[in-house]
C-alpha positions as CSV (number, residue, x, y, z in Angstrom):
1,M,-37.9,29.6,12.6
2,Q,-37.7,28.1,15.7
3,K,-40.9,25.9,14.6
4,H,-39.4,25.3,11.6
5,R,-36.3,23.7,13.4
6,R,-38.5,21.7,15.7
7,L,-40.5,20.2,12.9
8,F,-37.0,19.1,11.2
9,L,-35.7,17.6,14.6
10,Q,-39.0,15.7,14.7
11,L,-39.2,14.4,11.4
12,F,-35.5,13.5,11.3
13,G,-35.8,11.7,14.5
14,T,-38.5,9.7,13.3
15,L,-36.8,9.0,10.0
16,L,-33.9,7.4,12.4
17,L,-36.1,5.6,14.4
18,V,-38.0,3.6,11.4
19,P,-35.5,1.8,10.2
20,T,-34.1,1.0,13.3
21,A,-37.2,-0.5,14.6
22,A,-37.6,-2.6,11.2
23,L,-33.9,-3.7,11.7
24,S,-34.7,-5.3,14.9
25,Q,-37.6,-7.2,14.2
26,Q,-35.9,-8.7,11.1
27,A,-32.8,-10.0,12.8
28,G,-35.0,-12.8,15.1
29,P,-34.3,-13.7,18.5
30,R,-31.5,-12.8,20.3
31,V,-29.4,-16.0,21.6
32,P,-27.6,-15.2,24.8
33,V,-23.8,-15.7,24.6
34,G,-23.4,-18.0,27.1
35,K,-26.5,-20.0,26.0
36,R,-25.2,-20.7,21.8
37,P,-25.6,-23.9,20.8
38,P,-22.6,-26.2,19.7
39,P,-22.1,-25.7,15.9
40,P,-23.2,-28.6,13.9
41,P,-20.7,-31.0,12.3
42,D,-18.9,-30.2,9.8
43,L,-19.6,-30.2,6.2
44,K,-17.8,-32.7,3.9
45,E,-16.1,-30.5,1.1
46,K,-14.6,-32.0,-1.9
47,T,-11.0,-30.8,-1.7
48,P,-9.6,-29.3,-4.9
49,P,-6.7,-30.3,-6.3
50,P,-3.7,-28.8,-4.9
51,R,-2.1,-25.7,-6.5
52,K,1.4,-24.5,-5.9
53,G,2.2,-21.8,-3.4
54,Y,-1.0,-22.4,-1.8
55,R,-2.6,-24.4,0.8
56,W,-5.9,-25.4,1.2
57,V,-7.9,-24.0,4.5
58,P,-10.8,-26.2,5.2
59,G,-14.6,-24.7,5.8
60,R,-15.3,-24.0,9.5
61,W,-18.5,-22.9,11.4
62,V,-18.5,-19.2,12.5
63,W,-21.2,-17.5,14.8
64,S,-23.2,-15.1,12.9
65,I,-24.4,-12.4,15.2
66,R,-26.9,-11.4,12.7
67,R,-28.6,-14.5,12.0
68,S,-28.1,-15.6,15.9
69,R,-26.8,-19.0,14.6
70,H,-23.7,-20.9,12.9
71,V,-23.3,-19.9,9.5
72,W,-20.8,-22.0,7.0
73,I,-17.7,-20.5,5.6
74,P,-16.7,-22.5,3.0
75,G,-12.8,-23.7,2.3
76,Q,-10.6,-21.6,0.2
77,F,-6.8,-21.8,-0.8
78,Q,-4.5,-19.4,0.8
79,G,-0.8,-18.2,-0.5
80,H,1.8,-19.2,1.9
81,R,5.6,-18.9,2.0
82,S,7.6,-22.0,1.5
């Protein structure tokens, strides 16, 4: 019984380590927090016509920890109270 438990724990540990190792290799190089490059200039978006009860929030750059680079979030309409 002890032998089966040890085998199970080894198998379980291996199954946990393999995906984590694969993910860490795909993530790419990590950029230290203080060493992040500035975001690129804002992209020019075509602003859609206004909608009643909504306001247009322009797109922006955000830092992606997973990709270790800036990612563009496109603009969108948001509802607001008048």
